Legacy VTK file of the C-alpha trace (Angstrom):
# vtk DataFile Version 3.0
C-alpha trace
ASCII
DATASET POLYDATA
POINTS 400 float
65.805 112.781 117.408
64.575 113.220 121.100
64.428 110.137 123.711
60.397 109.543 123.312
58.133 109.838 120.164
54.108 109.008 120.570
54.498 106.983 117.345
57.376 105.607 115.844
57.311 104.308 111.996
59.651 101.974 110.339
59.712 102.294 106.479
59.824 105.218 104.755
58.056 103.789 101.458
54.660 105.644 100.530
52.921 103.075 103.130
55.332 104.258 106.215
55.189 107.766 104.722
50.802 107.971 104.367
50.959 106.689 108.280
52.960 109.275 109.185
50.481 111.788 107.287
47.163 110.402 108.598
48.730 110.209 112.059
49.484 114.132 111.613
46.121 114.873 110.598
44.392 112.764 112.789
46.542 113.044 116.240
47.190 117.000 116.164
50.622 117.627 118.262
51.544 113.899 118.199
55.425 113.422 117.565
56.520 110.492 114.725
59.716 109.475 114.131
60.044 107.565 110.876
62.611 105.530 109.797
64.401 104.810 106.605
67.529 102.211 106.343
68.420 103.589 103.243
69.870 107.017 102.286
66.724 108.210 100.597
63.157 107.419 100.324
62.049 105.287 97.402
65.009 103.106 96.609
63.046 99.874 96.898
59.463 99.145 95.757
57.621 102.032 95.995
59.622 103.924 93.859
60.200 101.169 91.165
56.584 100.514 90.920
55.271 100.922 87.614
52.952 104.101 88.710
49.512 102.697 88.001
46.702 104.358 89.933
44.470 100.820 89.879
40.540 101.088 90.059
40.101 97.976 92.101
38.535 95.546 89.709
40.685 91.980 90.415
39.539 91.751 94.067
36.666 90.459 95.701
34.061 91.566 97.907
35.531 90.901 101.386
38.838 92.007 100.906
41.067 94.615 102.593
42.091 95.703 98.264
38.402 95.571 97.731
37.757 98.344 100.453
41.004 100.684 100.222
41.881 100.040 96.848
39.140 102.002 94.613
38.935 104.987 97.086
42.586 105.165 97.968
43.195 105.451 93.969
40.748 107.947 93.903
42.633 110.385 97.100
45.768 109.693 95.553
44.654 110.985 91.973
42.890 114.001 93.723
46.566 114.273 95.809
48.232 114.555 92.682
45.879 117.088 90.869
45.555 119.326 93.672
49.242 119.358 94.233
50.245 119.683 90.349
51.993 116.663 90.126
52.190 114.563 86.890
48.969 112.299 86.290
47.200 110.747 83.238
43.722 109.178 83.366
44.785 106.820 79.911
42.163 104.130 80.882
43.274 100.178 80.648
41.379 97.221 78.962
41.936 93.595 80.036
41.772 90.702 77.493
41.557 87.184 77.551
44.762 85.589 75.999
42.755 82.270 75.575
38.966 82.125 75.050
38.582 79.778 77.790
39.525 82.852 79.757
36.552 84.798 78.546
34.417 83.503 81.495
36.735 85.573 83.847
36.073 88.981 82.104
32.437 88.263 83.567
33.668 87.770 87.431
35.973 91.085 86.920
32.620 92.961 85.974
30.809 91.549 88.675
33.567 92.448 90.740
33.700 95.773 89.685
29.716 96.090 89.592
29.791 95.126 93.621
32.645 97.750 94.088
30.923 100.700 92.726
33.700 100.755 90.001
33.496 102.125 86.269
34.121 99.595 83.740
32.363 98.337 80.840
32.287 94.649 79.072
33.392 95.593 75.412
33.069 93.978 71.911
35.852 93.805 69.391
34.807 96.437 67.501
34.519 98.807 70.694
37.925 97.135 71.708
39.732 98.031 68.024
38.543 101.401 68.661
39.394 102.248 72.415
42.710 100.227 71.776
43.852 99.234 68.223
46.600 97.415 69.104
45.011 94.980 71.987
44.188 91.383 70.914
41.058 89.489 72.471
41.322 85.600 72.028
37.533 85.685 72.743
36.480 89.006 70.935
35.147 90.640 74.437
37.566 92.448 76.973
36.778 94.889 80.173
37.754 98.778 79.774
38.109 100.735 83.181
38.959 104.221 81.853
39.686 105.427 84.916
42.981 103.621 85.407
45.427 106.112 85.704
49.734 106.115 85.395
51.696 108.832 88.015
55.025 109.410 88.839
55.463 108.058 92.205
58.796 109.309 92.711
57.270 112.685 92.637
54.736 111.844 94.941
57.024 110.423 98.010
59.099 113.678 97.452
55.964 115.913 97.923
54.752 113.852 101.160
58.754 114.019 102.856
58.591 117.575 102.230
54.889 118.102 104.059
56.038 115.733 106.650
59.525 117.258 107.211
58.831 120.175 109.142
56.079 118.068 111.618
58.067 115.054 112.045
61.167 113.762 112.096
62.900 111.380 109.227
65.672 109.767 109.828
67.514 108.250 106.971
70.525 105.980 107.052
69.227 104.756 110.259
68.386 101.391 111.288
66.963 99.631 114.570
69.852 97.907 115.876
67.927 96.461 118.999
64.453 95.715 119.620
62.409 95.939 123.227
59.002 95.271 123.241
58.348 94.677 126.955
59.488 98.346 127.706
58.341 99.831 124.377
61.855 101.036 123.362
64.389 100.350 120.585
67.743 101.359 119.971
68.664 103.456 116.487
71.996 105.512 115.240
73.036 104.118 119.109
70.575 106.175 120.921
67.339 104.760 122.849
64.111 105.945 121.768
60.585 104.984 123.935
57.002 105.340 121.694
53.849 104.984 122.678
53.213 103.023 119.389
55.245 101.513 116.967
53.884 100.834 113.133
56.347 98.022 110.781
55.977 99.312 107.340
59.345 97.946 106.746
58.022 95.886 103.280
60.897 93.550 102.326
61.707 93.028 106.176
58.142 93.347 107.727
58.223 90.070 108.346
61.434 90.002 110.208
60.172 92.964 112.267
57.325 91.243 113.371
58.748 88.279 114.790
60.746 90.490 116.981
56.876 91.272 118.396
55.854 87.489 118.542
53.339 88.598 115.094
52.986 87.414 111.880
54.791 83.896 113.382
52.821 82.194 110.496
54.247 84.453 107.684
57.665 84.812 106.019
58.287 87.168 102.672
59.493 85.178 99.579
60.624 87.860 97.179
60.192 87.652 93.355
61.810 89.744 90.697
60.394 92.153 88.183
61.954 92.225 85.010
60.680 94.880 81.739
61.439 95.340 78.172
61.065 98.436 77.207
58.948 99.379 73.460
60.850 100.420 71.130
59.588 103.988 69.411
59.413 103.573 65.597
58.757 99.651 65.558
55.564 100.355 64.547
52.920 99.999 67.598
51.498 102.734 68.929
50.046 101.674 72.254
46.972 104.253 73.581
46.183 102.569 76.384
47.242 100.133 79.626
46.950 96.611 77.773
46.408 93.760 80.436
46.039 89.956 80.035
42.682 88.486 82.128
45.212 87.497 85.337
44.960 83.875 87.419
42.889 84.598 89.873
44.036 82.052 92.239
47.777 83.871 92.335
48.638 87.404 93.074
50.309 88.359 89.959
48.852 89.957 87.011
50.792 88.883 84.014
53.068 90.656 81.593
51.133 93.541 80.492
52.185 97.367 78.742
52.982 99.922 81.170
52.645 103.670 79.673
55.022 105.626 82.046
54.168 109.384 82.416
56.911 110.358 80.206
54.984 108.442 77.456
57.324 105.327 77.235
55.982 102.065 77.302
57.594 99.067 79.255
56.257 95.187 79.200
56.040 93.368 82.281
56.814 92.652 85.284
57.984 88.740 85.454
57.225 86.788 88.422
60.588 85.482 88.923
61.491 84.190 92.379
64.290 85.911 93.485
67.343 85.154 95.475
67.417 87.977 98.215
65.121 90.685 99.080
67.271 93.011 97.415
68.551 90.947 94.103
67.861 93.512 91.853
70.885 92.220 89.825
72.342 88.967 89.035
74.215 88.422 91.758
74.043 91.793 94.121
71.400 91.595 97.310
71.830 87.481 97.351
71.833 86.894 101.248
72.902 83.584 102.082
70.644 83.124 104.890
67.872 84.496 103.249
68.337 82.353 100.102
68.431 79.207 102.274
65.135 80.514 103.697
63.354 81.131 100.458
65.082 78.128 98.563
63.328 76.039 101.067
60.028 77.542 100.911
59.665 77.645 97.417
60.646 74.110 96.711
58.056 72.917 99.622
55.796 74.591 97.080
57.074 73.468 93.645
56.894 69.980 95.242
53.489 70.158 96.579
51.096 72.369 94.312
51.288 71.374 90.915
49.705 74.398 89.561
52.457 76.746 91.384
55.134 74.225 89.213
53.387 75.381 86.100
53.297 78.929 87.312
57.177 78.481 88.111
58.090 77.162 85.201
56.027 79.922 82.670
58.249 82.865 84.739
60.968 81.103 84.360
61.081 80.745 81.297
60.924 84.507 80.737
64.346 84.892 81.614
64.981 84.882 77.615
63.435 87.710 75.533
61.743 85.117 72.998
59.621 83.983 75.913
59.059 87.079 77.590
58.181 88.702 73.898
55.781 85.478 72.791
54.273 86.707 76.059
53.435 90.024 75.527
52.890 89.169 71.640
49.449 87.539 73.529
47.874 90.856 73.906
49.747 92.687 71.408
50.316 90.616 67.904
52.320 93.075 66.006
54.983 92.506 68.624
58.166 91.018 67.222
61.552 90.996 69.259
63.025 93.913 67.587
60.358 96.043 69.244
61.595 95.901 72.722
64.797 95.741 74.488
65.654 95.389 78.512
64.757 98.040 80.495
66.943 98.365 83.545
64.113 99.080 85.365
63.370 96.071 88.061
61.326 95.734 90.997
61.495 93.359 94.134
58.075 92.408 95.072
57.461 91.418 99.104
54.776 88.517 98.617
53.811 87.233 101.953
53.709 83.261 102.439
51.721 81.368 104.821
54.254 78.373 106.177
51.746 76.640 107.810
49.212 76.776 105.061
51.633 76.890 102.316
49.913 79.700 100.261
50.562 83.270 98.823
48.684 85.512 100.124
46.549 87.104 98.018
45.447 90.177 100.648
46.840 93.020 102.902
47.343 91.744 106.361
47.879 94.077 109.115
48.555 92.232 112.481
48.340 94.222 115.781
50.289 93.046 118.764
49.792 95.199 121.720
51.052 98.730 120.903
52.271 97.742 117.788
50.683 97.488 114.233
52.521 95.281 111.526
51.933 95.393 107.652
52.905 92.355 106.316
51.488 92.174 102.920
52.018 95.197 101.636
52.151 93.876 97.666
50.129 95.843 94.593
47.815 97.644 94.738
49.938 99.135 98.248
50.540 102.261 96.254
46.880 102.895 94.783
45.717 102.189 98.341
48.432 103.678 100.540
46.245 107.195 101.806
43.504 105.062 102.515
45.099 101.923 104.046
46.808 104.413 106.276
43.393 105.428 108.280
42.632 101.592 108.745
46.357 100.881 110.098
46.215 104.004 112.381
42.380 103.616 113.688
41.756 101.092 116.101
39.919 98.397 113.445
40.763 95.147 114.245
38.987 93.220 111.482
42.527 91.554 109.894
LINES 1 401
400 0 1 2 3 4 5 6 7 8 9 10 11 12 13 14 15 16 17 18 19 20 21 22 23 24 25 26 27 28 29 30 31 32 33 34 35 36 37 38 39 40 41 42 43 44 45 46 47 48 49 50 51 52 53 54 55 56 57 58 59 60 61 62 63 64 65 66 67 68 69 70 71 72 73 74 75 76 77 78 79 80 81 82 83 84 85 86 87 88 89 90 91 92 93 94 95 96 97 98 99 100 101 102 103 104 105 106 107 108 109 110 111 112 113 114 115 116 117 118 119 120 121 122 123 124 125 126 127 128 129 130 131 132 133 134 135 136 137 138 139 140 141 142 143 144 145 146 147 148 149 150 151 152 153 154 155 156 157 158 159 160 161 162 163 164 165 166 167 168 169 170 171 172 173 174 175 176 177 178 179 180 181 182 183 184 185 186 187 188 189 190 191 192 193 194 195 196 197 198 199 200 201 202 203 204 205 206 207 208 209 210 211 212 213 214 215 216 217 218 219 220 221 222 223 224 225 226 227 228 229 230 231 232 233 234 235 236 237 238 239 240 241 242 243 244 245 246 247 248 249 250 251 252 253 254 255 256 257 258 259 260 261 262 263 264 265 266 267 268 269 270 271 272 273 274 275 276 277 278 279 280 281 282 283 284 285 286 287 288 289 290 291 292 293 294 295 296 297 298 299 300 301 302 303 304 305 306 307 308 309 310 311 312 313 314 315 316 317 318 319 320 321 322 323 324 325 326 327 328 329 330 331 332 333 334 335 336 337 338 339 340 341 342 343 344 345 346 347 348 349 350 351 352 353 354 355 356 357 358 359 360 361 362 363 364 365 366 367 368 369 370 371 372 373 374 375 376 377 378 379 380 381 382 383 384 385 386 387 388 389 390 391 392 393 394 395 396 397 398 399
């Protein structure tokens, strides 16, 4: 580690690594320091996500997600093929779980059309042919044949191996002091000056942004995602990914099936408010200061927003297996309690909350202050979109 770098990146998840990769491609000879607080890459969201490369169907025209998801997914798929990394182009069906959600099929189809995304409205017969285990309450579904599944850790490892000889990657390292006016940080007891700083710290992106007077209207609210795994011989054989039509007023996709790269099938994730930014188990990762902040904002939202209150009740009920199974049965009717067992897979979603407008932010949010760039809402489909989003982050696009 030297005392100056052209670029410093905080956070070694898929966004931080993609930023480093883009800088190396765009700025030949530019020096890069990437700082990761954990002992290895992929211990948080990037290594714990479902491994689905999304097609971009869900996102409205004009949103950052709509601009980067479809293209990013193609770039990520090409990267897997180029480097012989695991990928399966498995396809996905999206089904309404109650008949009144049928009109959302048309909305999603129109979004797909505007975004140039390959998607089809199918009837009950076609749904049965494509995915016999799925159920549609209205008799219609949306089919996305290009949706793929990958192994996130293999991608992270490959990018690290490509960067290791041309960038400085520090693990087990935390920035202890920031000097924004001097473009200087202290890491591992050493002062380091920088030309540009990128904040891709995920669960802690808001805290770092606040050091630079960025993202002051926002805070991260962590949501825990729990999964159950399908018993192989329980009489349910799933061919595609099966998703419910989501509530498009919230940034969560509902309990869905996830076929992993090894062929195993999970159902999840839940969207339960977590008690800390790294609260993966019942009590581990609970920080009293964070807990107070999380509780304060969630309580305010809960009291003032009836729809959020209803959503919270529904999600909290999924702590019990019976309710979780009931939710999964709405898309796969043949499921029963003995078909599923608790998975060890747990994720934390770094959901950005606007403390002024009292809303959960739906889109990616990038803020620039001076010579710093802050990626504030790198939630799903951030892994899918990472290569494409890095071009915006490293570029000078101030549209966000």
